[in-house]
C-alpha positions as CSV (number, residue, x, y, z in Angstrom):
1,M,0.0,0.0,0.0
2,D,1.1,3.6,-0.5
3,S,2.0,5.9,2.4
4,N,-1.4,7.6,2.5
5,E,-3.3,4.3,2.7
6,F,-0.9,3.1,5.4
7,L,-1.4,6.2,7.5
8,E,-5.2,5.9,7.2
9,Q,-5.0,2.2,8.3
10,L,-2.7,3.1,11.1
11,K,-5.0,5.9,12.3
12,R,-7.8,3.4,12.7
13,E,-5.5,1.1,14.7
14,V,-4.3,4.0,16.9
15,I,-7.8,5.2,17.6
16,G,-8.8,1.7,18.5
17,H,-5.9,1.1,20.9
18,P,-6.9,0.4,24.5
19,A,-5.0,3.4,25.7
20,L,-7.8,5.6,24.4
21,T,-10.5,3.8,26.4
22,H,-8.5,3.1,29.5
23,P,-10.5,2.8,32.8
24,F,-8.6,5.8,34.1
25,L,-9.9,8.1,31.3
26,E,-13.4,6.7,31.6
27,R,-13.6,7.2,35.4
28,F,-11.7,10.4,35.6
29,G,-13.6,11.9,32.7
30,D,-16.9,11.2,34.5
31,G,-15.7,13.4,37.4
32,E,-15.5,10.4,39.7
33,T,-12.4,11.7,41.5
34,S,-11.8,13.0,45.0
35,P,-10.1,16.4,45.6
36,E,-7.0,14.4,46.8
37,G,-7.2,12.3,43.7
38,V,-7.2,15.4,41.5
39,R,-4.1,16.6,43.3
40,E,-2.4,13.3,42.8
41,F,-3.1,13.3,39.1
42,A,-2.1,16.9,38.7
43,I,1.3,16.5,40.4
44,Q,2.2,13.2,38.7
45,Y,1.0,14.2,35.2
46,Y,3.3,17.2,35.4
47,R,6.2,14.9,35.3
48,H,5.1,13.8,31.8
49,V,4.2,17.3,30.6
50,R,7.4,19.0,31.7
51,V,9.6,16.8,29.5
52,S,7.4,15.8,26.6
53,R,8.6,18.6,24.3
54,L,12.2,17.3,24.7
55,Y,11.3,14.2,22.7
56,L,10.8,16.5,19.7
57,A,14.1,18.1,20.3
58,A,15.8,14.7,20.5
59,L,14.2,13.6,17.2
60,I,15.2,16.8,15.5
61,S,18.8,16.1,16.5
62,G,18.6,12.8,14.6
63,C,17.4,14.4,11.3
64,R,20.8,15.3,10.2
65,D,20.2,15.3,6.5
66,D,16.5,16.1,6.2
67,E,16.0,19.8,6.6
68,R,12.4,19.5,5.5
69,L,11.6,17.2,8.4
70,Q,13.6,19.4,10.8
71,L,11.4,22.4,9.9
72,A,8.2,20.4,10.4
73,L,9.3,19.3,13.8
74,A,10.5,22.7,14.7
75,E,7.2,24.2,13.8
76,I,5.5,22.0,16.4
77,L,8.2,22.6,18.9
78,F,7.7,26.4,18.5
79,D,4.1,25.9,19.6
80,E,5.3,23.7,22.6
81,Y,7.5,26.6,23.7
82,G,4.7,29.1,23.5
83,H,6.2,30.9,20.5
84,L,9.2,31.7,22.8
85,N,7.0,33.4,25.4
86,P,8.2,31.8,28.7
87,D,4.8,32.4,30.3
88,E,3.0,30.4,27.5
89,T,5.2,27.3,27.2
90,H,3.2,24.1,27.8
91,P,5.0,23.5,31.1
92,A,4.1,27.1,32.1
93,L,0.5,26.5,31.2
94,Y,0.5,23.4,33.3
95,R,1.9,25.2,36.3
96,R,-1.0,27.7,35.9
97,F,-3.3,24.7,36.2
98,L,-1.4,23.5,39.3
99,R,-1.6,26.9,41.0
100,A,-5.4,27.0,40.3
101,L,-5.6,23.8,42.4
102,D,-3.6,25.7,45.1
103,I,-0.6,23.3,44.7
104,T,2.7,24.9,45.5
105,E,6.0,24.4,43.8
106,D,7.3,22.4,46.8
107,E,4.3,20.1,46.6
108,W,4.6,19.5,42.9
109,T,8.3,18.8,43.0
110,A,8.6,16.7,46.2
111,P,6.9,13.4,45.5
112,K,8.7,10.6,43.7
113,T,7.6,10.1,40.1
114,L,5.5,7.0,39.5
115,P,7.5,4.2,38.0
116,E,4.8,3.9,35.2
117,I,5.4,7.5,34.2
118,E,9.2,6.9,34.4
119,L,8.7,4.0,32.0
120,Y,6.8,6.2,29.6
121,I,9.5,8.9,29.7
122,T,12.4,6.4,29.2
123,T,10.5,4.6,26.4
124,H,10.1,7.9,24.5
125,Y,13.6,9.0,25.0
126,A,14.7,5.6,23.6
127,L,12.4,5.9,20.6
128,T,13.3,9.5,19.7
129,R,17.0,9.0,20.2
130,N,17.1,5.8,18.1
131,P,19.2,6.0,15.0
132,D,16.2,4.9,13.0
133,I,14.1,8.1,13.1
134,R,11.1,6.2,11.8
135,L,10.5,4.8,15.3
136,G,10.5,8.3,16.8
137,L,8.2,9.6,14.0
138,G,5.7,6.9,14.8
139,A,5.8,7.7,18.5
140,L,5.5,11.5,18.1
141,G,3.1,11.5,15.1
142,P,0.4,8.8,15.0
143,A,0.7,7.8,18.7
144,S,0.7,11.4,20.0
145,E,-1.1,13.8,17.7
146,W,-4.1,11.6,16.9
147,P,-4.9,10.4,20.5
148,V,-4.2,13.5,22.5
149,P,-7.3,15.5,21.5
150,P,-9.8,12.9,22.7
151,I,-7.8,12.1,25.8
152,Y,-7.5,15.7,26.8
153,V,-11.2,16.3,26.2
154,R,-11.9,13.6,28.8
155,L,-9.3,15.0,31.2
156,S,-10.7,18.5,31.0
157,E,-14.3,17.3,31.4
158,G,-13.3,15.4,34.5
159,L,-11.5,18.3,36.0
160,K,-14.4,20.6,35.4
161,K,-16.7,18.2,37.2
162,A,-14.5,17.2,40.0
163,A,-12.6,20.4,40.7
164,G,-14.9,23.1,39.2
165,L,-12.0,24.7,37.4
166,P,-12.6,27.6,34.9
167,D,-11.6,27.3,31.3
168,A,-8.6,29.6,31.9
169,A,-7.1,27.1,34.3
170,L,-7.5,24.3,31.9
171,E,-5.8,25.9,28.9
172,I,-3.0,23.3,28.9
173,F,-5.7,20.6,28.1
174,T,-8.2,22.6,26.0
175,S,-5.5,24.1,23.7
176,H,-4.4,20.7,22.6
177,V,-7.8,19.7,21.4
178,T,-7.5,22.1,18.5
179,M,-3.7,22.6,18.3
180,D,-3.0,18.9,17.8
181,V,-5.3,18.7,14.8
182,T,-2.9,21.0,13.0
183,H,0.1,19.2,14.5
184,A,-1.3,15.9,13.2
185,R,-1.5,17.3,9.7
186,I,2.1,18.6,9.9
187,M,3.4,15.3,11.3
188,M,1.6,13.1,8.7
189,D,2.9,15.1,5.8
190,A,6.4,14.8,7.4
191,I,6.1,11.0,8.0
192,A,4.7,10.1,4.5
193,P,8.1,10.0,2.7
194,Y,9.4,7.6,5.4
195,A,6.4,5.2,5.0
196,E,6.6,4.5,1.3
197,D,7.8,0.9,1.6
198,D,7.0,-2.1,3.8
199,E,10.1,-1.6,6.0
200,G,9.3,2.1,6.6
201,Q,5.7,1.3,7.4
202,R,6.7,-1.5,9.8
203,K,9.1,0.9,11.7
204,V,6.6,3.7,11.9
205,R,3.9,1.4,13.2
206,E,6.3,-0.2,15.7
207,G,7.1,3.3,17.1
208,A,3.5,4.1,17.4
209,M,2.5,0.9,19.1
210,R,5.4,1.1,21.6
211,S,4.4,4.6,22.4
212,L,0.7,3.7,22.9
213,D,1.6,0.6,25.0
214,A,3.7,2.9,27.2
215,R,0.8,5.3,27.5
216,S,-1.4,2.5,28.7
217,V,1.2,1.7,31.4
218,M,1.3,5.4,32.4
219,L,-2.5,5.4,32.8
220,D,-2.3,2.2,34.8
221,G,-0.1,4.1,37.3
222,L,-2.4,7.1,37.4
223,Y,-5.4,4.9,38.1
224,K,-3.7,3.2,41.0
225,V,-2.4,6.4,42.6
226,V,-5.7,8.4,42.1
227,Y,-8.1,5.6,43.0
228,R,-6.0,3.6,45.5
229,E,-7.0,0.3,44.0
230,P,-5.8,-2.0,41.2
231,V,-6.7,-1.3,37.6
232,P,-9.8,-3.3,36.5
233,L,-8.6,-6.4,34.7
234,A,-10.1,-5.4,31.3
235,G,-8.1,-2.2,31.2
236,A,-4.8,-3.4,32.7
237,S,-1.8,-3.2,30.4
238,V,-0.5,-6.6,29.3
239,H,2.1,-5.3,26.8
240,V,5.8,-5.4,27.6
241,V,7.3,-2.1,26.5
242,G,10.8,-2.7,25.4
243,E,13.5,-0.5,24.1
């Protein structure tokens, strides 16, 4: 199949991945979360948000000979850095959310990062630093830009119900719902030349699935820390996320 057919097929596979219907997203999105659970989520999820843009930077560094791809990734990175406004970077927007919950810097930096989130981070550093950039493209394109809008809709819905936060405090979530539609288009155009043969398609898909499997593990960890109980069996991650 050609690259466009492959990406359409991959999109269906990504949208159908269990990470997008994880029990954490279903329960949290319904607002079934205590104030303490909201705080636990907010603090731990920051560990993910504060480094996620660095995966793009790592992938750019591996695109030594493809300036077209560098420019596409840099355009997305420019948004992640708030168009170079330090008050509008994505980590800065997230800290605005933390402060709306009356969480202090000492509180959001003190707890140890969940091992499931550490696994997500290390997996994405491994994928985006791999010499085969097709793995990183799969992780940061199909596995990130397509799933994030529906996931962030659920998170913002849950936070409105459970914490009564105004839209201004939830900008880190709501902005991704529209922004990532544009990012997805940029990424798919950039990926297409790397997915024109069977080997390229296999590598892009591998990167996407490894990323989504790691996201499932991260959501397992959030479920356990927010709800203080095991993840329901149907939603528990059974994949082994390797490097």
